[in-house]
C-alpha positions in Angstrom: 17.5 9.0 4.2 20.1 8.3 6.9 21.8 5.0 7.3 19.9 4.4 10.5 16.4 5.0 9.1 14.7 1.9 7.6 13.5 1.9 4.1 9.8 1.1 3.4 7.7 0.4 0.3 4.0 0.5 -0.3 2.4 -2.8 -1.1 -1.1 -3.3 -2.5 -3.3 -6.4 -2.7 -5.9 -7.4 -5.3 -8.6 -5.5 -3.3 -6.7 -2.2 -3.8 -5.8 -2.1 -0.1 -2.5 -0.5 0.7 0.1 -1.0 3.5 3.7 -0.2 4.1 6.3 -3.0 4.3 10.0 -3.0 5.1 11.8 -3.0 1.8 14.2 -5.7 2.9 11.4 -8.1 4.0 9.8 -10.7 1.8 6.8 -9.5 -0.1 3.6 -10.8 1.7 1.6 -13.3 -0.2 -1.1 -11.7 -2.4 0.6 -8.2 -2.3 2.7 -6.4 -4.9 5.1 -3.5 -4.5 3.9 -0.1 -5.6 6.4 2.8 -6.2 9.9 3.3 -4.9 11.3 2.7 -1.4 11.2 5.7 0.9 11.0 6.6 4.6 8.0 5.4 6.6 6.5 8.8 6.8 6.9 9.4 3.1 5.1 6.1 2.3 2.3 6.9 4.8 1.9 10.3 3.1 1.7 8.6 -0.3 -0.9 6.2 1.0 -2.9 9.1 2.4 -3.0 10.8 -1.1 -3.6 7.6 -3.1 -5.9 5.5 -1.0 -9.0 7.7 -0.7 -11.6 4.9 -0.4 -10.7 2.4 2.3 -13.4 -0.1 1.2 -12.1 -3.3 -0.5 -12.5 -3.2 -4.3 -15.0 -6.1 -4.2 -17.2 -4.2 -1.7 -17.0 -1.0 -3.8 -18.0 -2.9 -7.0 -20.9 -4.6 -5.2 -22.2 -1.3 -3.8 -21.8 0.7 -7.0 -22.7 -1.9 -9.6 -24.4 -4.7 -7.8 -21.7 -7.1 -9.0 
């Protein structure tokens, strides 16, 4: 990663939703860091592989288990 390129990390909330966040920025409330910092494109690629179901966890549970 070059000195000019910004470093990003993947963050995830309690609904299993993912986003990327600048590594130097304060963690948004209700989110946690997942994995190691990387380039923006690398983080987006990871999210594409890991986050297959875009529905929030609570909706998935309701639809699958009626809970």
